[in-house]
C-alpha positions in Angstrom: 168.0 -98.3 -26.8 167.9 -98.8 -30.6 171.4 -98.6 -32.0 171.8 -98.9 -35.7 175.2 -99.3 -37.3 175.8 -97.9 -40.8 178.8 -97.2 -42.8 179.4 -93.5 -43.3 179.0 -94.0 -47.0 175.6 -95.5 -46.6 174.6 -92.9 -44.1 175.5 -90.1 -46.5 172.9 -91.5 -49.0 170.1 -91.3 -46.5 171.3 -88.5 -44.2 167.9 -86.6 -44.1 166.0 -89.8 -43.3 168.6 -90.7 -40.6 168.4 -87.2 -39.1 164.6 -87.5 -38.9 164.7 -91.0 -37.4 167.2 -89.9 -34.8 164.6 -87.6 -33.3 162.7 -90.6 -32.0 163.5 -91.4 -28.3 166.5 -93.7 -27.9 167.2 -93.9 -31.6 171.0 -93.8 -32.1 173.0 -94.3 -35.2 176.6 -95.4 -35.0 178.5 -94.5 -38.2 181.5 -96.6 -39.1 184.5 -95.9 -41.2 186.2 -99.1 -42.5 184.0 -101.1 -40.2 185.1 -99.2 -37.0 182.6 -97.2 -35.0 183.6 -93.5 -35.4 180.6 -91.3 -35.0 177.4 -91.4 -32.9 174.3 -89.6 -34.1 171.4 -88.8 -31.8 168.8 -86.0 -31.3 170.2 -82.7 -30.0 167.7 -82.9 -27.1 169.1 -86.2 -26.0 172.7 -84.9 -26.4 172.0 -81.9 -24.2 170.4 -84.2 -21.6 173.5 -86.3 -21.5 175.7 -83.3 -21.1 173.5 -82.0 -18.2 173.7 -85.4 -16.5 177.5 -85.4 -16.9 177.7 -81.8 -15.5 175.5 -82.7 -12.5 177.4 -85.9 -11.7 180.7 -84.1 -11.9 179.7 -81.9 -9.0 181.4 -83.0 -5.8 179.0 -84.8 -3.5 176.2 -85.0 -6.1 175.8 -88.7 -5.9 175.7 -88.6 -2.1 173.0 -85.9 -2.2 171.1 -87.9 -4.8 171.2 -91.0 -2.6 170.1 -89.1 0.4 167.2 -87.6 -1.5 166.1 -91.1 -2.7 166.1 -92.3 1.0 164.1 -89.3 2.1 161.5 -90.0 -0.7 161.3 -93.7 0.5 160.6 -92.4 4.0 157.9 -90.1 2.8 160.0 -87.0 3.7 159.2 -84.8 0.8 156.9 -81.8 0.0 153.7 -82.2 -2.1 154.2 -80.5 -5.4 150.8 -78.7 -5.4 151.5 -77.3 -1.9 155.0 -76.0 -3.0 153.5 -74.6 -6.2 150.8 -72.8 -4.2 153.3 -71.4 -1.7 155.7 -70.2 -4.5 152.9 -68.6 -6.4 151.9 -66.7 -3.2 155.5 -65.6 -2.7 155.7 -64.5 -6.3 152.6 -62.5 -6.0 153.8 -60.9 -2.8 157.1 -60.0 -4.5 155.2 -58.4 -7.4 153.3 -56.2 -4.9 156.6 -55.1 -3.4 158.1 -54.4 -6.8 155.1 -52.3 -7.8 155.4 -50.0 -4.8 159.1 -49.5 -4.0 160.0 -47.0 -1.4 162.8 -45.7 -3.6 162.9 -45.8 -7.3 166.0 -47.1 -9.0 168.0 -44.5 -10.7 170.8 -45.7 -13.0 174.1 -44.0 -12.4 175.5 -42.0 -15.3 178.8 -43.1 -16.7 181.6 -40.7 -16.7 182.7 -39.8 -20.2 
């Protein structure tokens, strides 16, 4: 992870260059005020990924489930992606056929005025 420390004053001079460079994977800028780290700058994509990870890990039992999944993978207890994709595509096509020929058409209810 490439971290670069800059004073906020220096960062202001090259803000557009820093913003462009922060789009590179693992490029982080730490902006300092009076020598103290105060602001972290990274790509929005990476920021969102961090938030999603925090959200996932905050779910009760998430780490346990993740550990169990890793053990299942080590044992070879998983489904082949191509097989699952094929089965899901078949299920989706089947659902589309049902949606095209419903027994009863949906009629929205009228709201009372």
